N, C-alpha and C positions, 0 to 999 in steps of 0.2 A: 318467361316472366321473372323467374327466379330458381335458386337451388337453396337447399338445406343440407348442411354437412353434420354428421354425428361422429362419435368416436369410433363407429364401426368401420369407417372407411378412411380413417386418419393413421398414417404411419410416421411420417416425418415432414418437418416444414420445408425440406428441400423440394418435396413433391408439390407444394401448394402453388406455386406459379403455373404448374401445369393444370390444376384444377381451375385456377382463375382464368386460364386461357380459354375455357368453355365459353367465357363470357364474350369472346371477340366477335363471333358471327353476329350476335345481337348488336354489338357496338357498331359493326360495319354496316348492318342493314337498317338500323334505327337510329344510330348516333348515340344510343344510350345502352349501357350494359345491364346485365341481369343484377336483380338482388341476389346476393349471395349471403347467407345467414348462418349462424350457429348459436348454440347455448354456451356462453362462457361467463356464468354468474360468479364462480369461485367456489371453493370447498368441494363438495360432492358432486356438484353440476358443473364440470370443468371438462370440456370435450377435447381440449388440447393438452397433451401431456409434455414431458420434457422433450425438447429444451425451452418450451414455452414457460414463461413465469408461473408458478404454481400460485395463484391468488387464493387468499384465504376465504373462509365461508363469509357471506354477508353478515351473520350474526358476530363473527369475530371482528370484521372490520368496524361494526357499529357499536360493539361493546368494549373497545379498548380505551387507552387514555386520551388519544386524539382521533377520534373518529372521523372528523372532517378532513384532517390531513392524510389519514389512511385511505379513505374513499377517494379522495382526489388523486392520490398517487397511483392506486391501482386502476382506476379509470383511465389515466393517462397511460399507463403501461399497456393496458389491454387494447386501447385504440391503436397504439403504436404497432403492436404485435399483430393485431388483426389486419391492419392495412398491409403489413409485409406478407401476410398469409393470403391476400387477395380476397378478403372478406370485407364487405362494406355494411353489413347489419348485425348487431348483437341482440339476440332475444333476452334481454336484460335492460334494467334492473327488475328483480322481484319488489313489487310495491305492497305485497301483503303485510299486514300487521300481525305479529305473533301474539295470539290471545290465549294460546294453550300451554304456556310455560316451556321449560327447557325441553321437555319430552314430546312437545307437539309435533305433528306431522310436518309443519313447514318451519320449525324452529330455527334450524341452522341456515335456512335460505332467506330469512327476514333480517332486514336491517335493524329492527327494534321491536319493542314491545308496546309503543304508543304511537298514534298517528302522526304527531308532530315531529318526532325523531325520523320516522320513516320517510316523511315528507321532505325534511330538510336534507337527509343524506341521500334519499332517491333522487332529489331535484339536483343535487350537487354531481351525483354520478351521471346523470343524463346529460347535463351541461358539458362536463369535462370529456365525456365519450364522443358527443357530437361536436365539440370544438375540435376534437382530433380527426375528424372526418369519418366517423363510424355512426351509423344510424342506430338509435336506441329503441327498443321495443318494451315498453312497460307491461307488466303482468302480475297478477291474473285477474283481469277486470271481471266483476267488481269487487274481488277481494276473497281470498280463500285461507287467511290467517287463522280462521276459527273453526275449520272443518276437521273431522277425524277420519274420514274415508278418502284414500287416495284416488283421484280421478284416473290414474293409470290402470286401476283394477276395476272400478265400478263408480256409478254416479253418486257423488256426495249430495247431501241436502243441507242447505243453509236456511235456518227457519227465523232469522233475525227480521225484525220488521224495518220498514224503510227508514224511520228516524234512527235506529240504531246503526244501520249501514251508512247513513249520511255522517253520523257523528264519528265513526271510526274508519271503516274500510274504504269509503270514498274519499277521504281527506288527502291521502298522498296522490291519487288519481287527478284530483281537482288541481293540485300542484303541477303534475306533469302535464296536463292539458294546457295550463298557462305558460309554459315555457316556449314553444310547445314541444312535445316528445314526438319523435318521427312516426312512431307506431304504437298501437295498444294491442295487446294480445288478450283474446277473451277465454275465460275458464270453462270447463265442462262441469259446471255445478249448478243445481236447481235451487232457485230462490222463489219459493211459493209466494211470498209476499209481493214479489215484483211480477213474476209470470208463473203461474201454477202449471203451465204445460210444458214449456221448453226450458232445457238448460241455457245458460247465459250465452254460450257460443252459437246457439240456433235462435235465439230470441229477438225478434224485432222490438219488442217492448224494451229490452235491456241494451241492445246495440244502438238502434235508431233513437228510441225514446229517451232513454237515461244517458248514455254515453254522447250520443251526437246532439240531440236537443237540449237536455237538461244541463250537462257539463259543458257543452259548446264545441264538442272536439270535432275538427274538420279533417284530421289526418287519416293515416292508414290504419284499418282494422284487420287483425289477422286472427284466425281461430288457433287455438291449440291443435295438436295432432289429432285428427279425426279418427285415428285407429286405435286411440286409448280405450280402455274398457268402459269408461263413463259413456262413450258414444257407441262404440262397436257392439256392446252387449245388448243394446236397446234399439238401434237403428241401422237399417241398411245404409251403405255408404251414399247410395243415390238420394235417399231422403235426407241424409245429414247435409249433403252439400248443397241441395237445392233450398233447404230450409235456412241454412247459414247464410247463403247469398241473398235469399229474399229478405232475411232479417237485417242485412246491411253490411256484412263481412266482405272485405275486399280481396283477401287471400286465404285460401282454404288449404291448411296443412294436411297433406297425407304422406307420411314420412318413410314408409317401409315397403309397402306392397305394390309392385308396378301394375299388376292387374287391377288393383282398386283405384289407382290414378287413372288408368285408361277408362274403366267403367265410368268413373266420375266426369271425366272430361267429355266423353261422348254423351253422357245423360244431360250434362249442362247444354252442350251444343244443340241437341235436339230440342230441349226445353226453350232456348231462345228462338230457334227457327219456328216453333209451334206458337210462340208467344206467351208461354206458361210463365217465363220470366220477362217483365217489361224491359224493352231495350234500353230505357233510361237508367235502370240500375246498372247495367254494363257500362254504360257511357259515363255515369258518375264514378263508378269504381276506376275506370280507365284514366279519368281525369285526375283522381287522387294520385294514382300509381305514376302517371307520367309527371305530374307536378313534383312528386318527391324525387323522382329520379333526375328531372331537370335541376332541381335544387341542389341535389348531393352527388350526383354521378356524372354529369356531363363531362366534367374535367377529370374523371377518374381513369387511371391507366393501370394495368396489371403490374405487380411488382416484377422486377427483374430478378434472376437467380443470384446474381452477384450481390444485390442488396440484401437478399434473405441470408446468404452465407456470411456476409460481413457482420450482420447482427447476431445470429445464432451461432455461427462457428468462427469466432474471431481468431486470428492468427496469434 
């Protein structure tokens, strides 16, 4: 279905067409390549080092003299370079609204401190990235610009009421849905006013009820990495994947441990065979995945080594 690349396996852009070639068997078998995704936000979340363009942090892009021009430029550069790298999806932009000042957890990763700015700049980034042939994944739904605890370490709590979320956090995501953005990534954060039991990434109330039914989003839903502390410290991987899938997520990210990936896969397979997971959920997810691939990837071809060398190693 897809691959996710982190900076742990990246060395040089000259190697990237080899990684992209992993998509060829899927292309030959189904006429559609894999999703190949990466986090290339800018600033401290920049998985591709030199000679890829070192994109500034979203807060820098949004806080300069010409934020629209800056965002447009770097979205265009990012789409061009990711295509050369054989990547077709960027897990970006961050649509969280920084509500905790310059020292806030998400401060450097946010495009602004008010929902209108984040909506405008985030929408522009999505449009330019997707115009360049790279699918965008807006994150972290329904918004983590006002949390103090990092989900990489443990489960954050966001106690804002639905009206407060609607007035601020949800505004940029409504904009993204209207474009529409190719994918939305769910956060591992608990919102008791929306669902007192499950974090957003595992919550049917938030994924299906809020995102799909309330906001009207019909595209791809991706979880954040299910090995992060917010999930891993509180749930076994089997419980996490089945709850997220039943909640409405289409793609379940497990980014590091092959043993957990295998456990999750076979657990879901058994659940489908037993009928624990209704077959219609799988059918609906497959339809969304195939629709997105048909729209964006049918004419996709892995980059040539020559094209990569010409761009990154000019004579």
